C-alpha positions in Angstrom: -6.7 -61.9 55.3 -4.6 -64.3 53.1 -7.3 -66.8 53.1 -10.0 -64.4 52.3 -8.1 -63.3 49.3 -7.3 -66.7 48.2 -11.0 -67.6 48.4 -12.1 -64.6 46.7 -9.9 -65.2 43.7 -11.0 -68.6 43.4 -14.5 -67.8 43.6 -14.0 -64.8 40.9 -12.1 -67.3 39.0 -15.1 -69.9 39.1 -18.0 -67.6 38.6 -16.5 -65.5 36.0 -16.0 -68.7 33.7 -19.9 -69.4 34.3 -21.6 -65.9 34.8 -19.3 -63.1 34.5 -20.0 -62.1 38.1 -17.7 -60.4 40.4 -17.2 -61.7 44.1 -19.2 -58.6 45.3 -22.0 -59.2 42.8 -22.0 -63.0 43.7 -21.9 -62.2 47.2 -25.0 -59.9 46.9 -26.8 -62.8 45.1 -26.3 -65.2 47.7 -27.6 -62.6 50.3 -30.4 -62.0 48.3 -31.2 -65.6 47.8 -31.1 -66.0 51.8 -33.3 -63.4 52.2 -35.6 -62.7 49.0 -37.9 -59.7 49.3 -35.5 -57.8 51.7 -35.2 -54.1 51.2 -32.1 -52.5 49.8 -31.4 -50.9 53.2 -31.8 -54.2 54.8 -29.5 -56.0 52.2 -27.0 -53.2 52.7 -27.0 -53.5 56.3 -26.7 -57.4 56.1 -23.3 -56.9 53.8 -21.9 -54.0 55.8 -21.9 -51.9 52.8 -23.4 -48.6 52.0 -26.5 -48.1 50.4 -25.2 -46.3 47.1 -22.7 -49.3 46.9 -25.6 -51.7 46.9 -27.7 -49.8 44.5 -24.6 -49.9 42.1 -24.2 -53.5 42.5 -28.1 -54.0 42.2 -28.0 -51.9 38.8 -25.5 -54.3 37.7 -27.5 -57.5 38.6 -30.4 -56.2 37.2 -28.6 -55.5 33.7 -27.2 -59.2 33.7 -31.1 -60.3 34.3 -30.1 -61.8 37.6 -32.0 -59.6 40.2 -35.1 -57.4 40.2 -36.5 -54.8 42.4 -40.3 -54.5 43.2 -42.0 -51.7 44.9 -42.9 -52.4 48.6 -46.9 -52.6 48.8 -46.5 -50.7 52.5 -44.4 -48.1 50.8 -43.8 -47.4 47.0 -40.6 -45.6 47.4 -39.0 -48.5 48.8 -38.0 -51.5 46.9 -38.0 -55.3 47.8 -35.6 -57.2 45.9 -35.4 -60.7 44.6 -33.6 -63.3 42.3 -34.6 -63.9 38.7 -34.7 -67.7 37.5 -31.6 -67.0 35.7 -29.8 -66.1 38.8 -30.2 -69.6 40.0 -26.7 -70.7 38.7 -25.6 -74.3 39.6 -21.9 -73.3 39.8 -22.3 -70.5 42.2 -24.8 -72.1 44.4 -22.2 -75.1 44.6 -19.3 -73.0 45.1 -19.7 -72.2 49.0 -20.1 -75.9 50.1 -17.1 -76.8 47.6 -14.9 -74.2 49.0 -16.0 -75.2 52.9 -15.1 -78.8 52.0 -11.7 -77.8 50.6 -10.4 -75.1 53.2 -11.6 -77.4 56.2 -9.7 -80.4 54.7 -7.9 -82.1 57.5 -9.0 -79.9 60.5 -10.9 -81.8 62.9 -14.5 -81.0 63.8 -13.4 -79.9 67.2 -10.9 -77.3 66.0 -13.5 -76.0 63.4 -15.9 -75.5 66.1 -13.4 -73.4 68.1 -12.1 -71.5 65.1 -15.8 -70.3 64.4 -16.5 -69.7 68.1 -13.5 -67.2 68.3 -14.1 -65.7 64.6 -17.6 -65.1 66.0 -16.5 -63.4 69.4 -13.9 -61.4 67.1 -16.6 -60.1 64.8 -18.5 -58.9 67.8 -15.4 -57.2 69.5 -14.7 -55.6 66.3 -18.5 -54.2 66.4 -17.4 -52.1 69.2 -14.6 -50.3 67.6 -17.3 -48.5 65.9 -18.7 -47.2 69.2 -17.6 -44.0 70.6 
């Protein structure tokens, strides 16, 4: 998890300078950007967090003017989540590609493909830990 901590620290340093976001909120913004109009429940599931945690993060993003919830037409009790124009922050959008370029420097494409395949399998294996 050293890699995760290093990337998170670099990310938080970068986005705080430009937008005041935390890593968790920026991660949520990126997830919304990939699936605009998703429900809060869908977003929580995608991120692997509890719905109350997502709600707190969304409250903060709404206060910053970066996201908005809209009642879903099929069920007004549920909300779809969208980015605002303010959320389309260039440094945030570019950070992921910059990180990937930096952390994969000097690693062959073959090794990267193997690493990604192994990590994907480990993630699938970890899902079984939750099962009885």
